[in-house]
C-alpha positions as CSV (number, residue, x, y, z in Angstrom):
1,X,0.8,-17.5,-26.9
2,X,0.7,-14.2,-25.0
3,X,-2.6,-13.6,-23.1
4,X,-3.9,-10.1,-22.6
5,X,-5.5,-9.2,-19.1
6,X,-7.3,-5.9,-19.3
7,X,-8.2,-3.8,-16.3
8,X,-11.4,-6.0,-15.6
9,X,-9.4,-9.3,-15.8
10,X,-6.8,-7.9,-13.2
11,X,-9.4,-6.5,-10.9
12,X,-11.5,-9.8,-11.0
13,X,-8.7,-11.4,-9.0
14,X,-10.1,-9.5,-6.0
15,X,-8.4,-8.2,-2.7
16,X,-8.8,-11.5,-0.8
17,X,-6.7,-13.5,-3.4
18,X,-4.3,-10.7,-3.8
19,X,-3.5,-10.4,-0.2
20,X,-3.2,-14.1,-0.2
21,X,-0.7,-14.1,-3.0
22,X,1.4,-11.5,-1.0
23,X,1.3,-13.5,2.3
24,X,2.0,-17.0,0.5
25,X,5.0,-15.5,-1.4
26,X,6.6,-14.2,2.0
27,X,5.7,-17.3,3.8
28,X,7.3,-19.3,1.1
29,X,10.6,-17.5,1.8
30,X,10.6,-14.6,-0.8
31,X,13.2,-12.2,0.3
32,X,12.1,-8.6,-0.6
33,X,15.6,-7.2,0.2
34,X,16.9,-9.6,-2.7
35,X,14.7,-8.0,-5.3
36,X,16.1,-5.9,-8.0
37,X,15.8,-2.2,-7.2
38,X,13.6,-0.3,-9.5
39,X,15.0,2.2,-11.8
40,X,13.7,5.7,-11.8
41,X,14.3,7.7,-15.0
42,X,13.8,11.5,-14.8
43,X,11.7,12.6,-17.8
44,X,10.9,16.1,-19.0
45,X,7.4,16.1,-17.7
46,X,7.6,13.5,-14.9
47,X,9.2,10.1,-14.1
48,X,9.6,6.8,-15.8
49,X,9.8,3.5,-13.6
50,X,11.1,0.1,-14.5
51,X,10.3,-2.5,-11.9
52,X,11.6,-6.0,-12.7
53,X,11.5,-9.2,-10.6
54,X,11.9,-12.8,-10.7
55,X,10.4,-15.4,-8.4
56,X,8.9,-18.9,-8.2
57,X,9.4,-19.8,-11.8
58,X,8.2,-16.2,-13.2
59,X,9.9,-13.1,-14.3
60,X,8.0,-9.9,-14.8
61,X,8.5,-6.1,-15.4
62,X,6.3,-3.3,-15.0
63,X,6.9,-0.1,-17.1
64,X,5.1,2.8,-15.4
65,X,5.1,6.5,-15.8
66,X,4.3,9.4,-13.4
67,X,3.2,12.7,-14.9
68,X,2.1,15.2,-12.3
69,X,0.8,17.6,-14.9
70,X,-1.7,15.1,-16.1
71,X,-4.1,15.9,-13.2
72,X,-4.9,19.2,-14.6
73,X,-5.3,17.9,-18.0
74,X,-8.0,15.4,-16.8
75,X,-5.8,12.6,-17.6
76,X,-4.3,9.8,-15.3
77,X,-1.3,10.8,-13.4
78,X,0.2,7.2,-13.4
79,X,0.2,5.0,-16.5
80,X,1.7,1.5,-16.5
81,X,1.9,-1.8,-18.5
82,X,3.1,-5.3,-17.1
83,X,4.8,-8.1,-19.0
84,X,4.9,-11.5,-17.4
85,X,7.4,-14.3,-18.7
86,X,7.9,-17.8,-17.9
87,X,11.2,-17.9,-16.1
88,X,12.4,-21.3,-17.6
89,X,12.1,-20.0,-21.3
90,X,11.8,-16.2,-21.0
91,X,8.8,-16.5,-23.2
92,X,6.1,-13.7,-22.6
93,X,2.9,-15.3,-21.5
94,X,0.9,-12.4,-20.4
95,X,0.4,-8.5,-20.8
96,X,-1.4,-7.0,-18.0
97,X,-3.0,-3.6,-17.4
98,X,-0.3,-2.1,-15.0
99,X,-2.7,0.6,-13.5
100,X,-5.1,-2.0,-12.4
101,X,-2.3,-4.2,-11.2
102,X,-0.9,-1.4,-9.2
103,X,-4.3,-0.5,-7.8
104,X,-4.9,-4.1,-6.5
105,X,-1.6,-4.9,-5.4
106,X,-0.7,-1.8,-3.3
107,X,-3.4,-2.1,-0.8
108,X,-3.0,-5.9,-0.8
109,X,0.6,-5.5,0.5
110,X,-0.4,-2.9,3.1
111,X,-3.4,-5.1,4.4
112,X,-1.2,-8.3,4.3
113,X,1.3,-6.5,6.7
114,X,-1.3,-5.1,8.9
115,X,-3.8,-7.9,8.8
116,X,-3.3,-9.3,12.3
117,X,-3.7,-5.9,13.9
118,X,-6.7,-5.2,11.9
119,X,-8.3,-8.4,12.9
120,X,-7.5,-7.8,16.6
121,X,-9.1,-4.3,16.2
122,X,-12.1,-5.8,14.7
123,X,-12.5,-8.4,17.4
124,X,-12.5,-5.6,19.9
125,X,-15.1,-3.6,18.0
126,X,-17.2,-6.8,17.7
127,X,-17.7,-6.5,21.4
128,X,-19.1,-3.2,21.0
129,X,-21.3,-4.3,18.0
130,X,-19.6,-2.4,15.3
131,X,-16.8,-2.5,12.8
132,X,-13.6,-0.3,12.3
133,X,-13.7,3.3,11.9
134,X,-11.4,4.4,8.9
135,X,-10.1,7.8,8.1
136,X,-8.6,8.0,4.6
137,X,-6.5,10.8,3.5
138,X,-7.0,10.9,-0.3
139,X,-9.9,10.2,-2.5
140,X,-8.2,8.5,-5.4
141,X,-7.8,4.9,-6.4
142,X,-5.6,3.9,-3.8
143,X,-7.9,5.3,-1.1
144,X,-10.7,3.4,-2.6
145,X,-8.7,0.3,-3.0
146,X,-7.5,0.3,0.6
147,X,-11.0,0.6,1.9
148,X,-12.1,-2.1,-0.3
149,X,-9.2,-4.4,0.7
150,X,-9.9,-3.7,4.5
151,X,-13.6,-4.3,4.0
152,X,-12.8,-7.7,2.3
153,X,-11.0,-8.9,5.5
154,X,-12.7,-7.1,8.6
155,X,-16.1,-5.4,9.3
156,X,-16.0,-1.5,8.7
157,X,-18.6,0.7,10.3
158,X,-17.5,4.1,9.0
159,X,-15.3,5.6,6.3
160,X,-14.3,9.3,6.3
161,X,-12.4,10.7,3.4
162,X,-10.2,13.7,3.9
163,X,-8.9,15.8,1.1
164,X,-7.4,19.3,0.7
165,X,-10.8,21.0,-0.1
166,X,-13.4,18.3,0.5
167,X,-16.2,17.8,-2.1
168,X,-18.8,15.2,-2.9
169,X,-18.9,12.0,-1.0
170,X,-17.3,9.1,-2.8
171,X,-19.6,6.0,-3.2
172,X,-17.2,4.0,-1.0
173,X,-17.3,6.4,1.9
174,X,-19.7,7.7,4.5
175,X,-18.4,11.5,4.5
176,X,-15.9,13.7,2.9
177,X,-14.2,16.5,5.0
178,X,-11.7,19.3,4.0
179,X,-8.3,19.0,5.6
180,X,-9.0,22.1,7.6
181,X,-12.4,21.0,9.0
182,X,-12.3,21.0,12.8
183,X,-13.8,17.6,12.8
184,X,-10.9,15.9,11.2
185,X,-8.9,15.7,14.5
186,X,-11.7,14.0,16.3
187,X,-12.2,11.4,13.5
188,X,-8.5,10.6,13.7
189,X,-8.5,10.2,17.5
190,X,-11.4,7.8,17.3
191,X,-10.2,6.0,14.3
192,X,-9.0,2.3,14.6
193,X,-7.3,2.6,11.1
194,X,-6.0,5.5,9.0
195,X,-4.9,5.5,5.3
196,X,-2.7,8.0,3.7
197,X,-2.8,7.9,0.0
198,X,-2.0,11.4,-1.1
199,X,0.4,13.4,-3.4
200,X,1.2,15.6,-0.4
201,X,4.8,16.4,0.3
202,X,4.4,17.3,3.9
203,X,2.5,15.4,6.7
204,X,-1.2,15.1,6.5
205,X,-1.7,13.5,10.0
206,X,-0.9,15.0,13.4
207,X,0.8,12.1,14.9
208,X,-0.1,13.1,18.4
209,X,-3.7,12.2,17.6
210,X,-3.4,8.6,16.4
211,X,-4.7,6.0,19.0
212,X,-2.1,3.8,20.6
213,X,-3.7,0.7,19.1
214,X,-4.4,2.0,15.7
215,X,-3.0,0.8,12.3
216,X,-1.8,3.3,9.7
217,X,-1.4,2.4,6.2
218,X,0.8,5.0,4.4
219,X,1.5,4.6,0.5
220,X,1.4,8.0,-0.9
221,X,5.0,9.0,-0.9
222,X,7.9,7.1,-2.6
223,X,10.7,9.9,-2.6
224,X,13.3,10.4,0.2
225,X,12.2,14.0,0.8
226,X,8.5,13.6,0.7
227,X,6.3,12.4,3.5
228,X,2.8,11.9,4.8
229,X,3.6,11.1,8.2
230,X,5.4,13.2,10.9
231,X,8.3,12.1,13.1
232,X,6.0,12.2,16.2
233,X,3.9,9.3,14.8
234,X,7.0,7.4,13.5
235,X,8.7,7.7,16.8
236,X,5.8,6.4,18.7
237,X,5.0,3.5,16.4
238,X,6.1,0.0,15.4
239,X,7.1,0.8,11.7
240,X,6.7,-2.1,9.3
241,X,8.3,-1.7,5.9
242,X,8.2,-4.0,2.8
243,X,12.0,-3.9,2.7
244,X,14.6,-2.0,4.8
245,X,16.6,-1.3,1.7
246,X,13.6,0.4,-0.2
247,X,12.5,2.3,3.1
248,X,16.0,3.8,3.7
249,X,16.3,4.6,-0.1
250,X,12.9,5.7,-1.0
251,X,10.4,6.3,2.0
252,X,10.6,10.0,3.0
253,X,8.4,9.2,6.0
254,X,11.2,6.8,7.1
255,X,14.3,8.8,6.0
256,X,13.1,12.1,7.6
257,X,12.2,10.5,10.8
258,X,15.7,9.0,11.1
259,X,17.3,12.3,10.1
260,X,15.3,14.1,12.7
261,X,16.2,11.5,15.5
262,X,12.8,10.1,16.0
263,X,13.6,6.6,14.4
264,X,16.6,4.4,13.8
265,X,17.2,2.0,11.0
266,X,17.3,-1.0,13.5
267,X,13.8,0.1,14.6
268,X,12.3,-1.0,11.3
269,X,10.3,-4.3,11.1
270,X,9.5,-6.3,7.9
271,X,6.6,-8.6,7.4
272,X,9.1,-11.5,7.7
273,X,9.9,-10.4,11.2
274,X,6.3,-10.3,12.2
275,X,5.7,-13.9,11.1
276,X,8.7,-15.2,12.9
277,X,9.9,-14.9,16.5
278,X,9.2,-11.4,16.7
279,X,5.6,-11.8,15.7
280,X,4.1,-9.8,18.7
281,X,4.2,-6.1,17.7
282,X,3.4,-4.2,20.8
283,X,-0.2,-3.6,21.1
284,X,0.0,-0.3,23.0
285,X,1.9,1.3,20.0
286,X,0.5,2.3,16.6
287,X,1.5,0.1,13.9
288,X,2.6,2.0,10.8
289,X,2.9,0.0,7.5
290,X,4.8,2.2,5.2
291,X,5.3,0.9,1.5
292,X,6.8,2.5,-1.6
293,X,6.0,-0.4,-4.0
294,X,8.3,-3.1,-5.3
295,X,8.7,-5.3,-8.3
296,X,8.1,-8.7,-6.5
297,X,4.7,-7.3,-5.4
298,X,3.6,-6.8,-8.9
299,X,4.9,-10.1,-10.0
300,X,3.1,-12.3,-7.3
301,X,-0.1,-10.5,-8.1
302,X,0.2,-10.7,-11.6
303,X,0.9,-14.5,-11.5
304,X,-2.2,-15.0,-9.4
305,X,-4.4,-12.8,-11.9
306,X,-3.0,-14.8,-14.8
307,X,-3.6,-18.2,-13.2
308,X,-7.0,-17.1,-12.5
309,X,-7.6,-15.9,-16.1
310,X,-6.1,-19.1,-17.7
311,X,-7.3,-21.6,-15.1
312,X,-3.6,-22.6,-14.5
313,X,-2.9,-24.3,-11.3
314,X,-0.6,-22.8,-8.8
């Protein structure tokens, strides 16, 4: 019997359990570079994405579409469906809302990779009697999702949202500024955490402004010629990627920084590196977590959501 999980069922897993699913999979030996690369299909009005993965007795595939023109139509830019199978029999066991899954797993991966730095920053802020200051570029679902996931793990004192034109303050933020507002630079200078979750094709953050101890979670770009972060920041930072292969193939923030001589492929760090002998990322350099998305991430979070829905033990 195939179980259906709608958006509410998927979201009910929550950010803490989603982060735990990602961290547990990596701690258990999952190798992101051994995952099947996603297929990107050019379409007349956008892209189709096929993202398969197998791990831990499960196989799943996400079928997603990206339609840039949908925003002007008042429709979702990204649509997706996820199909989960039992690996032993290849029987479909669950059909999940792929948009909700993406919204949950993307910030889970970011926060899982940056959690130690976020906790260290929060501990320092605790001495000042406050939580973290966040600046979020982008007011869409991923901006909101990252704020919720950070909040679920560490105290947050202030959230400033920055978009191209500004506008009403979202319910999950404290203020909303236009990108050309003179106050943005000061907010970035003071922020312990910066999130970039935009559709911009050029850098949205001045890398000179980011604090030496800040964490930057970048998720907006997944094409080799598109970036949200400049080479100044990438050259200053410890750069954590979900997979070196994915980063060198898809992450414009990484690819362009390498092309401009600010970064070298050997500089890239993975979450596995941070959990091993090289666990101590320098505290006096920004920590950039740059992700593009991968099939294994959807799979481990989908399995966790399925188990929660059905009461199946892990």
